Structure formats: structure tokens, C-alpha cells
N, CA, C and O atoms as a Tripos MOL2 file, in Angstrom:
@<TRIPOS>MOLECULE
protein
  160   159    40     0     0
PROTEIN
NO_CHARGES

@<TRIPOS>ATOM
      1 N          -3.2190    1.1660   -0.2770 N.3       1 MET1
      2 CA         -1.9180    2.1350   -0.3110 C.3       1 MET1
      3 C          -0.4680    1.4900   -0.3080 C.2       1 MET1
      4 O           0.1990    2.0310   -1.1900 O.2       1 MET1
      5 N          -0.0030    0.8650    0.1340 N.am      2 VAL2
      6 CA          1.1950    0.0910    0.4760 C.3       2 VAL2
      7 C           1.4950   -0.9380   -1.0700 C.2       2 VAL2
      8 O           2.5830   -1.1040   -1.6220 O.2       2 VAL2
      9 N           0.1790   -1.4950   -1.4770 N.am      3 GLU3
     10 CA          0.3440   -2.3880   -2.7050 C.3       3 GLU3
     11 C           0.4340   -1.3130   -4.0070 C.2       3 GLU3
     12 O           1.1660   -1.5010   -4.9780 O.2       3 GLU3
     13 N          -0.2770   -0.3860   -3.8680 N.am      4 ARG4
     14 CA         -0.1710    0.5800   -4.9760 C.3       4 ARG4
     15 C           1.3030    1.1970   -5.1340 C.2       4 ARG4
     16 O           1.7740    1.4920   -6.2320 O.2       4 ARG4
     17 N           1.9170    1.3430   -4.0250 N.am      5 CYS5
     18 CA          3.3980    1.5960   -4.1600 C.3       5 CYS5
     19 C           4.1320    0.6600   -4.9200 C.2       5 CYS5
     20 O           4.6610    1.0350   -5.9670 O.2       5 CYS5
     21 N           4.2340   -0.4860   -4.5440 N.am      6 PHE6
     22 CA          4.8270   -1.6230   -4.8600 C.3       6 PHE6
     23 C           4.6340   -1.7420   -6.4850 C.2       6 PHE6
     24 O           5.5200   -1.9420   -7.3150 O.2       6 PHE6
     25 N           2.9320   -1.5250   -6.7540 N.am      7 ASP7
     26 CA          3.0630   -1.2050   -8.1920 C.3       7 ASP7
     27 C           3.5030   -0.3430   -9.0670 C.2       7 ASP7
     28 O           3.5420   -0.4170  -10.2950 O.2       7 ASP7
     29 N           3.8820    0.6020   -8.2420 N.am      8 ARG8
     30 CA          4.5370    1.7180   -9.1390 C.3       8 ARG8
     31 C           5.9170    1.1740   -9.3580 C.2       8 ARG8
     32 O           6.4260    1.1480  -10.4780 O.2       8 ARG8
     33 N           6.5690    0.7010   -8.1840 N.am      9 LEU9
     34 CA          8.0680    0.1770   -8.2790 C.3       9 LEU9
     35 C           8.1580   -0.7090   -9.2020 C.2       9 LEU9
     36 O           9.2110   -0.7740   -9.8360 O.2       9 LEU9
     37 N           7.1920   -1.5060   -9.4660 N.am     10 GLU10
     38 CA          7.4300   -2.7300  -10.7710 C.3      10 GLU10
     39 C           7.7470   -2.0550  -11.9040 C.2      10 GLU10
     40 O           8.2840   -2.6870  -12.8140 O.2      10 GLU10
     41 N           7.4540   -0.5330  -12.0720 N.am     11 GLN11
     42 CA          7.7460   -0.2550  -13.2690 C.3      11 GLN11
     43 C           9.3330   -0.1540  -13.8120 C.2      11 GLN11
     44 O           9.7790    0.1180  -14.9260 O.2      11 GLN11
     45 N          10.0020   -0.4950  -12.5260 N.am     12 PHE12
     46 CA         11.6760   -0.2830  -12.5650 C.3      12 PHE12
     47 C          12.1620   -1.7210  -12.4450 C.2      12 PHE12
     48 O          12.6490   -2.0240  -11.3560 O.2      12 PHE12
     49 N          12.1040   -2.7060  -13.4470 N.am     13 ARG13
     50 CA         12.5170   -3.9800  -13.5210 C.3      13 ARG13
     51 C          13.7800   -4.0060  -12.8230 C.2      13 ARG13
     52 O          13.6500   -4.9120  -12.0000 O.2      13 ARG13
     53 N          14.9030   -3.5180  -12.7060 N.am     14 ASP14
     54 CA         16.2420   -3.8230  -12.1010 C.3      14 ASP14
     55 C          15.6900   -3.6930  -10.4730 C.2      14 ASP14
     56 O          16.1240   -4.5760   -9.7320 O.2      14 ASP14
     57 N          14.9840   -2.9080   -9.9930 N.am     15 LEU15
     58 CA         14.6370   -2.6640   -8.5900 C.3      15 LEU15
     59 C          13.9890   -4.1160   -8.1300 C.2      15 LEU15
     60 O          14.4430   -4.8110   -7.2210 O.2      15 LEU15
     61 N          12.8590   -4.4250   -8.9270 N.am     16 VAL16
     62 CA         12.0300   -5.5010   -8.6740 C.3      16 VAL16
     63 C          12.7770   -6.8460   -8.6470 C.2      16 VAL16
     64 O          12.5950   -7.7320   -7.8110 O.2      16 VAL16
     65 N          13.6610   -6.8780   -9.6970 N.am     17 THR17
     66 CA         14.3960   -8.1510   -9.8400 C.3      17 THR17
     67 C          15.4560   -8.2460   -8.9830 C.2      17 THR17
     68 O          15.8040   -9.3520   -8.5700 O.2      17 THR17
     69 N          16.1140   -7.0710   -8.6010 N.am     18 ARG18
     70 CA         17.1390   -6.8410   -7.5560 C.3      18 ARG18
     71 C          18.5270   -7.3380   -8.4040 C.2      18 ARG18
     72 O          19.0930   -8.3610   -8.0200 O.2      18 ARG18
     73 N          18.9360   -6.7530   -9.3030 N.am     19 TYR19
     74 CA         20.2000   -6.8880   -9.9540 C.3      19 TYR19
     75 C          21.3940   -6.2220   -8.9710 C.2      19 TYR19
     76 O          22.5570   -6.6150   -9.0600 O.2      19 TYR19
     77 N          21.1130   -5.5060   -8.3230 N.am     20 ALA20
     78 CA         22.1860   -4.7450   -7.5030 C.3      20 ALA20
     79 C          22.6530   -5.7070   -6.7550 C.2      20 ALA20
     80 O          21.8870   -6.4740   -6.1720 O.2      20 ALA20
     81 N          23.9310   -5.7990   -6.6690 N.am     21 ASN21
     82 CA         24.5750   -7.0280   -5.8710 C.3      21 ASN21
     83 C          24.8570   -6.4100   -4.1690 C.2      21 ASN21
     84 O          25.0980   -7.1380   -3.2060 O.2      21 ASN21
     85 N          24.7810   -5.3380   -4.1440 N.am     22 ARG22
     86 CA         25.1150   -5.0860   -2.7090 C.3      22 ARG22
     87 C          23.9010   -4.2950   -2.2650 C.2      22 ARG22
     88 O          23.1530   -3.7440   -3.0740 O.2      22 ARG22
     89 N          23.7240   -4.2570   -0.9060 N.am     23 ALA23
     90 CA         22.7520   -3.7040   -0.3110 C.3      23 ALA23
     91 C          22.3560   -2.2240   -0.3340 C.2      23 ALA23
     92 O          21.2650   -1.6540   -0.3190 O.2      23 ALA23
     93 N          23.9000   -1.7100   -0.3870 N.am     24 ALA24
     94 CA         23.9310   -0.0390   -0.5680 C.3      24 ALA24
     95 C          23.5160    0.3860   -1.7820 C.2      24 ALA24
     96 O          23.1980    1.5740   -1.8190 O.2      24 ALA24
     97 N          23.4160   -0.2870   -2.8790 N.am     25 TYR25
     98 CA         23.3790   -0.0380   -4.2310 C.3      25 TYR25
     99 C          21.4610   -0.0430   -4.2550 C.2      25 TYR25
    100 O          20.6220    0.8100   -4.5450 O.2      25 TYR25
    101 N          21.4060   -1.2160   -3.8720 N.am     26 TYR26
    102 CA         19.8020   -1.5630   -3.7420 C.3      26 TYR26
    103 C          18.9490   -0.4140   -2.9100 C.2      26 TYR26
    104 O          17.7620   -0.1660   -3.1220 O.2      26 TYR26
    105 N          19.6750    0.1580   -2.0490 N.am     27 GLN27
    106 CA         18.9950    1.1310   -1.0470 C.3      27 GLN27
    107 C          19.1040    2.4340   -2.0250 C.2      27 GLN27
    108 O          18.1220    3.1730   -2.0940 O.2      27 GLN27
    109 N          20.2520    2.7270   -2.7680 N.am     28 ALA28
    110 CA         20.5560    3.9040   -3.3450 C.3      28 ALA28
    111 C          19.5820    4.1380   -4.4110 C.2      28 ALA28
    112 O          19.0760    5.2430   -4.6030 O.2      28 ALA28
    113 N          19.2470    2.7920   -5.3050 N.am     29 GLU29
    114 CA         18.2000    2.6070   -6.3120 C.3      29 GLU29
    115 C          16.8470    3.0440   -5.9370 C.2      29 GLU29
    116 O          16.1350    3.8590   -6.5240 O.2      29 GLU29
    117 N          16.5740    2.2860   -4.7250 N.am     30 LEU30
    118 CA         15.0900    2.5370   -4.1870 C.3      30 LEU30
    119 C          15.0480    4.1070   -3.6410 C.2      30 LEU30
    120 O          13.9500    4.6620   -3.6090 O.2      30 LEU30
    121 N          15.9160    4.6350   -3.3250 N.am     31 ILE31
    122 CA         15.9270    6.1940   -2.9830 C.3      31 ILE31
    123 C          15.5950    7.2650   -3.9200 C.2      31 ILE31
    124 O          14.9590    8.2990   -3.7180 O.2      31 ILE31
    125 N          16.2280    6.7570   -5.1410 N.am     32 ILE32
    126 CA         16.0990    7.3190   -6.6340 C.3      32 ILE32
    127 C          14.9470    7.0400   -7.0170 C.2      32 ILE32
    128 O          14.3650    8.0780   -7.3340 O.2      32 ILE32
    129 N          14.1710    5.9270   -7.1780 N.am     33 VAL33
    130 CA         12.9600    5.6830   -7.8460 C.3      33 VAL33
    131 C          11.8230    6.3950   -6.8830 C.2      33 VAL33
    132 O          10.8640    6.9710   -7.3950 O.2      33 VAL33
    133 N          12.0040    6.3110   -5.3960 N.am     34 ALA34
    134 CA         11.1240    6.9550   -4.6550 C.3      34 ALA34
    135 C          11.1050    8.4140   -4.9960 C.2      34 ALA34
    136 O          10.0570    9.0590   -5.0440 O.2      34 ALA34
    137 N          12.3610    8.9470   -5.2460 N.am     35 VAL35
    138 CA         11.9520   10.4270   -5.6750 C.3      35 VAL35
    139 C          11.5680   10.6260   -6.9110 C.2      35 VAL35
    140 O          10.7810   11.5680   -7.0070 O.2      35 VAL35
    141 N          11.8440   10.0550   -7.9690 N.am     36 VAL36
    142 CA         11.2680   10.1690   -9.2790 C.3      36 VAL36
    143 C           9.8760    9.7820   -9.1460 C.2      36 VAL36
    144 O           9.1060   10.4850   -9.8010 O.2      36 VAL36
    145 N           9.3220    8.7900   -8.4280 N.am     37 LEU37
    146 CA          7.7660    8.7370   -8.4230 C.3      37 LEU37
    147 C           7.2760   10.0010   -7.4600 C.2      37 LEU37
    148 O           6.1530   10.4690   -7.6490 O.2      37 LEU37
    149 N           7.8580   10.3660   -6.7620 N.am     38 TRP38
    150 CA          7.3230   11.5780   -5.7600 C.3      38 TRP38
    151 C           7.3410   12.7540   -6.6630 C.2      38 TRP38
    152 O           6.3970   13.5250   -6.4920 O.2      38 TRP38
    153 N           8.1000   13.0340   -7.4840 N.am     39 LEU39
    154 CA          8.2670   14.2280   -8.4740 C.3      39 LEU39
    155 C           7.3430   14.2750   -9.5310 C.2      39 LEU39
    156 O           7.0700   15.3350  -10.0930 O.2      39 LEU39
    157 N           6.6450   12.7670   -9.9630 N.am     40 ARG40
    158 CA          5.8000   12.7220  -11.0470 C.3      40 ARG40
    159 C           4.5070   13.4170  -10.6570 C.2      40 ARG40
    160 O           3.5850   13.5070  -11.4680 O.2      40 ARG40
@<TRIPOS>BOND
     1     1     2 1
     2     2     3 1
     3     3     4 2
     4     3     5 am
     5     5     6 1
     6     6     7 1
     7     7     8 2
     8     7     9 am
     9     9    10 1
    10    10    11 1
    11    11    12 2
    12    11    13 am
    13    13    14 1
    14    14    15 1
    15    15    16 2
    16    15    17 am
    17    17    18 1
    18    18    19 1
    19    19    20 2
    20    19    21 am
    21    21    22 1
    22    22    23 1
    23    23    24 2
    24    23    25 am
    25    25    26 1
    26    26    27 1
    27    27    28 2
    28    27    29 am
    29    29    30 1
    30    30    31 1
    31    31    32 2
    32    31    33 am
    33    33    34 1
    34    34    35 1
    35    35    36 2
    36    35    37 am
    37    37    38 1
    38    38    39 1
    39    39    40 2
    40    39    41 am
    41    41    42 1
    42    42    43 1
    43    43    44 2
    44    43    45 am
    45    45    46 1
    46    46    47 1
    47    47    48 2
    48    47    49 am
    49    49    50 1
    50    50    51 1
    51    51    52 2
    52    51    53 am
    53    53    54 1
    54    54    55 1
    55    55    56 2
    56    55    57 am
    57    57    58 1
    58    58    59 1
    59    59    60 2
    60    59    61 am
    61    61    62 1
    62    62    63 1
    63    63    64 2
    64    63    65 am
    65    65    66 1
    66    66    67 1
    67    67    68 2
    68    67    69 am
    69    69    70 1
    70    70    71 1
    71    71    72 2
    72    71    73 am
    73    73    74 1
    74    74    75 1
    75    75    76 2
    76    75    77 am
    77    77    78 1
    78    78    79 1
    79    79    80 2
    80    79    81 am
    81    81    82 1
    82    82    83 1
    83    83    84 2
    84    83    85 am
    85    85    86 1
    86    86    87 1
    87    87    88 2
    88    87    89 am
    89    89    90 1
    90    90    91 1
    91    91    92 2
    92    91    93 am
    93    93    94 1
    94    94    95 1
    95    95    96 2
    96    95    97 am
    97    97    98 1
    98    98    99 1
    99    99   100 2
   100    99   101 am
   101   101   102 1
   102   102   103 1
   103   103   104 2
   104   103   105 am
   105   105   106 1
   106   106   107 1
   107   107   108 2
   108   107   109 am
   109   109   110 1
   110   110   111 1
   111   111   112 2
   112   111   113 am
   113   113   114 1
   114   114   115 1
   115   115   116 2
   116   115   117 am
   117   117   118 1
   118   118   119 1
   119   119   120 2
   120   119   121 am
   121   121   122 1
   122   122   123 1
   123   123   124 2
   124   123   125 am
   125   125   126 1
   126   126   127 1
   127   127   128 2
   128   127   129 am
   129   129   130 1
   130   130   131 1
   131   131   132 2
   132   131   133 am
   133   133   134 1
   134   134   135 1
   135   135   136 2
   136   135   137 am
   137   137   138 1
   138   138   139 1
   139   139   140 2
   140   139   141 am
   141   141   142 1
   142   142   143 1
   143   143   144 2
   144   143   145 am
   145   145   146 1
   146   146   147 1
   147   147   148 2
   148   147   149 am
   149   149   150 1
   150   150   151 1
   151   151   152 2
   152   151   153 am
   153   153   154 1
   154   154   155 1
   155   155   156 2
   156   155   157 am
   157   157   158 1
   158   158   159 1
   159   159   160 2
@<TRIPOS>SUBSTRUCTURE
     1 MET1         2 RESIDUE 1 A MET
     2 VAL2         6 RESIDUE 1 A VAL
     3 GLU3        10 RESIDUE 1 A GLU
     4 ARG4        14 RESIDUE 1 A ARG
     5 CYS5        18 RESIDUE 1 A CYS
     6 PHE6        22 RESIDUE 1 A PHE
     7 ASP7        26 RESIDUE 1 A ASP
     8 ARG8        30 RESIDUE 1 A ARG
     9 LEU9        34 RESIDUE 1 A LEU
    10 GLU10       38 RESIDUE 1 A GLU
    11 GLN11       42 RESIDUE 1 A GLN
    12 PHE12       46 RESIDUE 1 A PHE
    13 ARG13       50 RESIDUE 1 A ARG
    14 ASP14       54 RESIDUE 1 A ASP
    15 LEU15       58 RESIDUE 1 A LEU
    16 VAL16       62 RESIDUE 1 A VAL
    17 THR17       66 RESIDUE 1 A THR
    18 ARG18       70 RESIDUE 1 A ARG
    19 TYR19       74 RESIDUE 1 A TYR
    20 ALA20       78 RESIDUE 1 A ALA
    21 ASN21       82 RESIDUE 1 A ASN
    22 ARG22       86 RESIDUE 1 A ARG
    23 ALA23       90 RESIDUE 1 A ALA
    24 ALA24       94 RESIDUE 1 A ALA
    25 TYR25       98 RESIDUE 1 A TYR
    26 TYR26      102 RESIDUE 1 A TYR
    27 GLN27      106 RESIDUE 1 A GLN
    28 ALA28      110 RESIDUE 1 A ALA
    29 GLU29      114 RESIDUE 1 A GLU
    30 LEU30      118 RESIDUE 1 A LEU
    31 ILE31      122 RESIDUE 1 A ILE
    32 ILE32      126 RESIDUE 1 A ILE
    33 VAL33      130 RESIDUE 1 A VAL
    34 ALA34      134 RESIDUE 1 A ALA
    35 VAL35      138 RESIDUE 1 A VAL
    36 VAL36      142 RESIDUE 1 A VAL
    37 LEU37      146 RESIDUE 1 A LEU
    38 TRP38      150 RESIDUE 1 A TRP
    39 LEU39      154 RESIDUE 1 A LEU
    40 ARG40      158 RESIDUE 1 A ARG
């Protein structure tokens, strides 16, 4: 189940490669992506 979640997160390239410079930006992106995936 966890691996499937990471596979879905890989659709968002900037999140996987971690282009966000600050931890707060990374956390905000992660939350937004999680909500988008949950709403699908």
C-alpha cells in the first residue's frame, strides 16, 4: 500500500526530485499533492 502511494507521488516530478529549497515548501507541496490524489 505504501509503495503504491509512492508510485502515485512519482507523477509529480518536482516533488520526487525535491526542487523545493525549503522544508516548508516541500511539506506544502506534499499536502497539496496528497489532497489532489485523494480527490481523484
